[in-house]
TORMI-364997 format. One line per 10 residues: number of its first residue (from 1); for each residue x, y, z of N, C-alpha, C, O, CB. Coordinates in steps of 0.2 Angstrom, whole numbers. Glycine has a CB too. Example, Ala and Ser with C-alpha at 12.3 -4.5 7.8 and 13.67 -1.06 7.14 Angstrom:
# TORMI-364997
1> 66:-28:39:62:-22:39:66:-16:39:71:-17:42:57:-22:45; 64:-11:35:68:-5:36:64:0:39:67:6:40:70:-3:29
# end
This chain:
# TORMI-364997
1> 177:345:605:180:339:608:181:341:615:185:345:617:186:337:604; 178:337:620:180:338:627:186:334:629:187:328:627:173:336:631; 190:337:634:195:334:637:194:333:644:199:334:648:202:337:635; 188:332:646:187:332:654:189:325:656:184:321:658:179:333:655; 195:323:656:198:317:658:203:318:663:205:324:664:201:313:652; 205:313:667:210:315:672:217:317:669:218:315:664:211:308:676; 220:322:672:226:324:670:231:319:668:235:319:663:229:329:674; 231:314:673:236:308:672:235:304:665:239:302:662:236:303:678; 228:304:663:227:300:657:229:304:651:232:301:647:219:299:657; 228:311:651:231:315:646:238:315:645:241:314:640:228:322:646
11> 242:315:651:249:315:651:251:309:648:256:309:645:251:316:658; 248:303:650:250:296:647:249:296:640:253:293:636:247:291:651; 244:299:637:242:298:630:246:303:626:249:301:621:234:300:630; 246:310:628:249:315:623:255:318:626:259:321:623:244:320:621; 255:318:633:261:322:636:268:319:634:272:323:633:260:321:644; 269:313:633:275:310:630:277:314:624:283:314:622:275:303:630; 272:316:620:274:319:614:274:327:614:278:330:612:269:317:608; 269:330:618:269:337:619:274:340:623:276:346:621:262:339:622; 277:336:627:283:339:631:289:341:626:291:346:626:285:335:637; 291:336:622:297:338:618:295:342:612:299:346:610:300:331:615
21> 289:342:610:286:347:605:286:354:608:288:358:604:279:345:603; 285:355:614:285:362:617:292:365:617:292:371:615:283:361:624; 297:361:617:304:364:617:305:366:610:308:372:610:309:358:619; 304:362:605:306:365:598:301:370:596:302:374:592:306:359:593; 294:370:598:290:375:596:292:382:599:291:387:596:283:373:599; 294:382:605:296:388:608:302:391:605:303:397:604:298:387:616; 306:387:602:312:389:599:310:392:592:312:397:590:317:383:597; 305:388:589:303:391:582:300:398:583:301:402:579:298:386:579; 296:399:588:292:405:589:296:411:590:294:416:588:287:404:595; 302:410:592:307:416:592:304:421:598:303:426:597:307:420:586
31> 304:418:604:301:422:609:305:428:611:311:428:611:300:417:615; 301:433:613:305:439:616:309:438:622:308:433:625:300:445:617; 313:442:624:317:441:630:313:442:636:315:440:641:323:446:629; 308:447:636:304:448:642:297:450:640:295:450:634:308:454:646; 293:451:645:286:452:644:282:446:646:285:441:648:285:454:637; 275:447:647:271:442:649:269:438:643:269:440:637:264:445:652; 268:431:644:267:427:638:261:422:640:259:421:646:273:422:637; 257:420:635:251:416:636:251:410:633:253:409:627:245:421:634; 249:405:636:248:398:633:241:396:633:237:396:637:252:392:638; 238:396:626:231:395:625:230:388:624:233:384:620:229:399:618
41> 225:385:628:224:378:627:230:374:631:232:370:628:223:375:620; 231:376:637:237:374:640:237:367:642:243:364:644:239:379:646; 231:364:643:231:357:645:234:356:652:233:360:656:235:353:640; 238:351:652:241:349:659:248:353:660:251:352:665:242:342:660; 250:357:655:256:361:656:262:360:652:268:362:655:257:361:663; 262:356:647:268:355:643:272:361:641:278:362:642:267:350:637; 268:365:637:271:372:635:272:377:641:277:380:641:267:375:629; 267:376:645:268:381:651:274:380:655:278:385:657:262:380:656; 277:374:655:283:372:659:289:376:655:293:378:659:284:364:658; 289:375:649:294:379:645:294:386:646:299:389:647:294:377:637
51> 288:389:645:287:396:646:289:399:653:292:404:654:280:398:644; 287:395:658:289:397:665:296:396:666:299:400:670:285:392:670; 300:391:663:307:391:664:310:397:661:315:399:663:309:384:661; 308:399:655:311:405:651:309:412:654:314:416:655:309:405:644; 303:413:657:301:419:659:300:420:666:299:425:669:295:421:655; 299:414:670:297:414:677:290:414:677:286:417:673:300:421:680; 287:410:682:280:408:682:276:415:683:270:415:680:279:404:688; 278:420:686:274:426:687:273:430:681:268:434:680:277:430:692; 277:428:675:276:431:669:272:427:664:271:429:658:283:433:666; 269:422:666:266:417:662:258:417:664:257:416:670:269:410:662
61> 254:416:659:247:415:659:245:409:655:248:408:650:243:421:657; 240:406:657:238:400:654:230:399:654:227:401:659:241:393:657; 227:397:649:220:396:649:218:389:645:221:387:641:216:402:645; 213:386:648:210:380:645:203:379:647:201:381:652:215:374:648; 199:375:642:192:374:644:191:368:648:185:367:650:189:373:637; 196:364:650:195:358:654:196:360:661:201:362:663:199:353:652; 191:359:665:192:361:672:197:356:676:201:359:680:185:360:676; 197:350:674:202:346:677:209:348:675:214:347:679:201:338:675; 210:350:669:217:352:667:219:359:670:225:360:672:217:353:659; 214:363:671:215:370:674:217:369:682:222:372:684:209:374:674
71> 214:364:685:216:362:692:223:359:692:226:361:697:211:358:695; 224:355:688:231:352:688:236:357:686:241:357:690:231:346:683; 235:361:681:240:367:680:241:371:686:247:373:687:238:370:673; 236:373:689:236:378:694:240:375:700:244:379:704:229:380:697; 240:368:701:243:365:706:251:364:705:255:365:709:240:358:708; 252:363:698:259:362:696:263:369:696:269:369:697:259:359:689; 259:374:694:262:381:693:259:386:697:255:390:695:262:383:685; 260:386:704:256:390:708:257:398:707:253:402:709:259:389:715; 262:400:703:263:407:702:261:409:695:261:415:693:270:409:703; 259:404:691:256:406:684:249:408:685:245:405:689:257:399:679
81> 247:413:681:240:415:680:236:410:676:235:411:670:239:422:678; 233:405:679:229:400:676:222:401:676:219:402:681:231:393:679; 218:401:670:211:403:670:207:398:666:210:394:661:210:410:667; 201:397:668:197:393:664:193:397:659:190:402:660:191:389:669; 194:395:652:191:398:647:192:395:640:196:390:640:194:405:647; 189:398:635:190:396:628:194:400:624:194:406:625:183:395:625; 197:398:619:201:402:614:197:407:611:199:412:609:205:397:609; 191:405:609:186:410:606:184:416:610:181:421:607:180:407:603; 185:416:616:184:421:621:189:422:626:187:420:632:176:420:624; 195:424:625:200:424:630:199:429:635:197:434:634:207:425:626
91> 199:427:642:198:431:647:204:436:649:206:436:655:196:427:653; 206:439:644:211:444:645:210:450:641:207:450:636:218:441:643; 213:456:644:212:462:640:216:462:634:220:458:632:215:468:645; 215:468:630:219:468:623:226:470:625:228:473:629:215:474:619; 230:467:620:237:469:620:241:469:626:245:473:628:238:476:617; 240:463:630:244:463:636:250:458:636:254:458:641:239:460:641; 250:454:631:256:449:630:261:450:625:259:453:620:252:442:629; 267:449:627:272:449:622:272:443:617:275:444:611:279:449:626; 269:438:619:269:432:615:263:428:617:261:427:623:275:428:615; 259:425:612:253:421:613:254:415:609:255:415:603:247:425:612
101> 254:409:612:256:403:609:250:398:610:247:398:615:262:400:611; 249:394:605:244:388:605:247:382:602:248:381:596:237:390:601; 248:377:607:251:371:605:246:365:605:243:364:610:257:369:610; 245:362:599:240:357:598:233:359:600:230:355:604:242:350:602; 231:365:598:225:367:600:220:370:595:214:369:595:226:373:605; 223:373:590:219:376:584:214:371:581:208:373:580:223:379:579; 216:365:580:212:360:577:206:358:582:201:354:579:215:354:575; 206:359:588:200:358:593:196:364:594:191:364:598:203:355:599; 198:370:591:194:376:592:187:375:589:187:373:583:198:382:590; 182:378:592:175:378:589:175:382:583:172:380:578:170:380:594
111> 179:388:583:179:392:577:187:395:577:188:399:580:174:398:578; 191:391:573:198:393:573:199:400:571:204:403:574:201:388:569; 196:403:566:197:410:564:196:414:570:200:419:571:192:411:558; 190:413:574:189:418:580:194:416:585:197:421:588:182:416:583; 196:410:586:201:409:591:208:412:590:211:415:594:202:401:592; 210:411:584:217:414:582:216:422:582:221:426:584:219:412:575; 210:425:580:209:432:581:210:434:588:212:440:589:203:434:578; 207:430:592:208:432:600:215:432:602:217:436:606:203:427:604; 219:427:599:226:427:601:229:433:599:233:436:603:229:421:598; 228:436:593:231:442:591:228:448:595:232:452:597:229:443:583
121> 222:448:597:219:453:601:223:454:607:224:460:609:212:452:602; 224:449:611:228:450:617:235:451:617:238:451:622:226:443:621; 238:450:611:245:451:610:247:458:608:243:462:604:248:446:604; 252:461:611:254:468:610:256:469:603:258:464:600:259:470:615; 255:475:600:258:476:593:265:474:592:269:476:596:257:483:591; 267:470:587:273:468:586:275:462:590:281:459:590:278:473:588; 271:459:594:272:453:598:271:447:594:268:447:589:267:453:604; 273:441:597:273:435:593:266:431:594:264:431:600:279:430:596; 263:429:589:258:424:589:260:418:585:262:419:579:251:428:586; 259:412:588:261:406:585:257:400:587:254:400:592:269:405:587
131> 257:395:583:253:389:584:256:383:580:260:384:576:245:390:581; 254:377:583:256:371:579:251:366:580:247:366:585:263:369:582; 251:362:575:246:356:575:249:350:572:253:351:567:239:358:571; 248:344:574:251:338:571:249:338:563:244:340:561:249:332:574; 254:335:559:252:334:552:248:328:551:251:322:550:259:333:548; 242:328:552:237:323:551:236:321:544:236:316:542:230:324:554; 236:327:540:236:326:532:241:321:530:239:317:526:236:332:529; 247:322:532:253:318:529:254:312:533:258:308:531:259:322:529; 249:310:538:250:304:542:256:304:546:259:298:547:250:298:537; 258:310:548:264:310:552:263:312:560:268:314:563:269:315:549
141> 257:312:562:255:313:569:256:307:573:257:301:570:248:315:569; 257:308:580:258:302:584:253:297:583:254:291:584:259:304:591; 246:299:582:241:295:582:239:292:575:235:287:574:234:298:584; 243:294:570:242:292:563:242:284:562:238:281:558:247:295:558; 247:281:565:247:273:564:241:270:567:238:265:564:254:271:567; 239:273:573:233:270:576:227:271:571:223:266:570:231:274:583; 226:277:568:220:278:564:220:274:558:215:272:555:220:286:562; 226:273:555:227:268:550:225:261:551:221:258:548:234:268:547; 227:259:557:225:252:559:217:252:561:214:247:559:228:250:566; 214:257:563:207:258:564:203:257:558:198:254:558:205:264:568
151> 206:261:553:202:261:546:202:253:544:197:251:541:205:265:541; 208:250:544:209:244:541:205:238:545:202:234:542:216:242:541; 204:239:552:201:235:556:193:236:556:189:231:556:203:235:563; 191:242:555:184:243:556:181:246:550:174:246:549:183:248:562; 185:248:545:182:251:539:182:258:538:182:261:533:175:248:538; 182:262:544:181:269:543:184:272:550:183:269:555:174:272:542; 186:278:549:188:282:555:190:289:553:193:290:548:194:279:559; 187:294:557:189:301:556:196:302:559:197:302:565:184:306:559; 201:303:555:208:303:557:211:310:559:217:311:560:213:300:552; 206:315:560:208:322:562:211:326:556:213:332:557:213:322:568
161> 212:323:550:215:327:545:211:332:542:213:337:538:217:322:539; 204:332:543:200:337:541:199:343:546:196:348:545:193:334:540; 203:343:551:203:348:556:207:354:554:212:353:551:204:346:563; 206:360:557:209:366:555:217:366:557:218:364:563:206:372:558; 221:367:553:228:367:555:232:361:553:238:360:554:229:369:562; 228:355:552:231:349:551:234:348:544:237:342:542:226:343:552; 233:353:540:236:352:533:241:358:532:240:363:535:230:353:528; 245:357:527:250:362:525:247:369:524:242:369:520:255:360:519; 250:374:526:247:381:525:241:383:529:240:389:528:246:381:518; 238:379:532:232:381:535:233:386:541:230:391:542:228:376:538
171> 238:385:545:240:389:551:242:396:549:240:401:552:245:386:555; 246:396:544:248:402:541:243:406:538:242:413:539:254:401:536; 238:403:535:232:407:532:228:410:538:225:415:537:228:402:528; 227:406:543:223:408:549:227:414:552:223:419:554:222:403:554; 233:414:553:237:420:556:236:426:551:235:432:554:244:418:557; 237:425:545:236:431:540:229:434:541:228:440:541:238:429:533; 224:429:541:217:431:541:215:435:548:211:440:548:212:425:541; 219:433:553:218:437:559:222:444:559:221:448:564:221:433:565; 226:445:554:229:452:554:236:451:556:239:457:556:225:456:558; 239:446:557:246:445:558:251:447:552:249:445:547:248:438:561
181> 256:450:554:261:451:548:267:447:549:268:443:554:263:459:549; 271:447:544:278:443:544:277:436:546:280:433:550:283:446:549; 272:433:543:270:426:544:275:421:541:277:421:535:263:424:542; 277:417:546:282:411:543:280:405:545:277:404:551:289:413:547; 280:400:541:278:393:542:283:388:542:289:390:540:273:391:537; 282:382:545:288:377:546:285:371:548:279:370:549:293:380:550; 290:366:550:288:360:552:292:358:559:298:361:559:289:354:547; 289:355:563:293:353:569:293:345:570:288:342:569:289:356:576; 299:342:572:299:335:572:302:333:579:306:336:582:304:333:567; 298:328:582:301:325:588:301:318:588:298:315:583:296:327:594
191> 304:315:592:305:307:593:303:305:600:305:308:605:312:305:591; 300:299:600:298:296:607:300:289:607:298:285:602:291:297:608; 303:287:612:305:280:613:300:276:617:297:278:621:312:279:616; 299:270:615:295:265:618:299:259:620:303:256:616:288:264:614; 297:256:626:300:249:627:297:244:624:300:238:623:300:248:635; 291:245:621:288:239:618:281:241:616:278:247:617:288:233:622; 277:237:613:270:238:610:265:240:616:262:245:615:267:232:607; 265:237:621:261:238:627:261:245:629:256:249:630:262:234:633; 267:248:630:268:255:632:265:260:627:262:265:628:275:257:633; 265:258:620:262:262:615:255:261:615:251:266:614:265:260:608
201> 252:255:616:245:254:616:241:257:622:235:259:621:244:247:615; 243:255:628:239:257:633:236:264:634:230:264:636:243:256:640; 239:269:632:236:276:632:230:276:628:226:281:629:241:281:630; 229:272:623:223:273:619:217:270:622:212:271:620:225:269:612; 218:267:628:213:264:631:210:268:637:206:266:641:215:257:634; 213:274:637:211:279:643:206:284:641:204:288:645:217:283:645; 203:284:635:197:288:633:199:295:631:195:299:632:192:288:638; 205:296:630:207:303:628:207:305:621:209:301:617:215:304:631; 204:311:619:203:313:613:199:309:608:196:304:610:210:314:610; 199:310:601:196:306:597:198:299:596:194:295:596:196:309:590
211> 204:298:597:207:291:596:204:287:602:202:281:602:214:291:596; 205:290:608:202:286:614:195:285:614:192:280:617:204:290:620; 191:290:611:184:289:611:182:283:606:177:280:608:181:296:608; 186:282:601:185:277:596:185:270:600:181:266:600:189:277:590; 191:269:604:192:263:607:187:262:613:185:256:614:199:263:611; 185:267:616:179:266:621:173:264:618:169:261:622:178:273:625; 171:265:612:165:263:609:165:256:606:160:253:605:163:268:603; 171:253:606:172:246:604:170:241:609:171:242:615:179:245:601; 167:236:607:166:230:612:172:226:613:177:228:610:160:225:609; 172:222:617:178:218:619:182:215:613:188:215:613:177:213:625
221> 178:211:609:181:208:604:184:213:598:189:211:596:176:203:600; 180:218:597:183:223:592:189:226:595:194:228:591:177:228:591; 189:228:601:195:231:604:201:226:604:207:228:602:194:233:611; 200:220:605:205:215:604:208:214:597:214:214:596:203:208:607; 203:214:592:205:214:585:209:220:583:214:219:580:199:214:581; 207:226:586:211:232:584:218:232:587:223:234:584:207:238:587; 218:230:593:225:229:597:229:225:593:235:227:592:224:227:604; 227:219:591:231:214:587:233:217:580:239:216:578:228:208:586; 229:221:577:230:224:571:236:229:572:240:230:568:224:227:568; 235:233:577:240:238:578:247:235:580:252:237:578:238:242:584
231> 247:229:583:253:225:585:257:223:579:263:223:578:252:219:589; 253:221:573:256:219:567:260:225:564:264:224:559:251:216:563; 258:231:565:261:237:562:267:240:565:270:244:563:256:242:561; 269:237:571:274:240:575:280:235:576:278:229:576:271:243:582; 286:237:577:291:232:578:290:228:585:287:231:590:298:236:578; 294:223:585:294:219:592:300:222:596:305:225:593:296:212:591; 299:223:602:304:225:607:304:233:606:299:236:604:311:223:605; 309:236:609:310:243:609:310:246:602:312:244:598:316:246:613; 307:252:602:307:256:595:306:263:597:304:265:602:301:253:591; 307:267:592:306:275:592:301:277:587:302:275:581:313:278:591
241> 297:281:589:292:284:584:293:291:583:294:295:588:285:283:587; 293:294:577:294:301:576:287:304:574:283:300:572:299:302:570; 287:310:575:280:314:574:282:321:571:287:323:574:276:314:580; 278:323:567:279:330:564:273:334:565:267:332:565:282:330:557; 274:341:566:269:345:567:270:351:562:275:353:561:268:348:574; 264:354:559:264:360:556:265:366:561:262:365:566:258:361:551; 268:371:559:268:377:564:269:383:560:271:383:554:274:376:568; 267:389:563:267:395:560:267:401:565:265:400:571:261:397:555; 271:406:563:271:412:568:270:418:564:272:419:558:278:412:572; 268:423:568:268:430:565:268:435:570:269:434:576:261:431:561
251> 268:441:568:268:447:573:261:450:573:258:451:568:273:452:570; 259:452:579:252:454:581:252:462:579:247:465:579:251:454:588
# end
């Protein structure tokens, strides 16, 4: 899945969720007090922001396959070591990081087992390796209500529940397969407030991720039908949406 979209589009679509998620994910990971840390699949920098605040920008590295996201992160964090690359072939030496984290990334890896293995490779012995992915299986992801409406309006939709890490126990299994010890699994919950339906809907029209790709393929009448179907599933006026993610951590 390509995310070669403007950083502003991604921020509008997922940033409102990934920013609060980064805070609770970092707490769950149990980060060390010092050492270098790596953000794998850093996107526009939601988790990078948290890591830079805790460790200082010069102690943080970030890698992402999207050139537009790399450029944005490099501009936002001038002292972070931001690199263009893929999780399955991380451009770092062995055992250099005290912690390596992947937020909302494992399910987009071309080969998740290889990607998580690379995360362990670049982490020093006893360092933290951690990941999180939205609970698509349980219908608790931010996009789950959209995918439900899409299925009802069009008859079918791949809702990301078949992707690695989107089901209970999958992240922990990947960490164990990579050779991590003391693996602990859990759930992370965040809430996001909306002023109304339009604020919720508009990001889906920006072409970001699988959900945005579906909307982009619809003609005008189909898009209008989907929009109205979504509207019937959400409250009138301001509302708050909760979302949950599976997470797991282990020692390298």
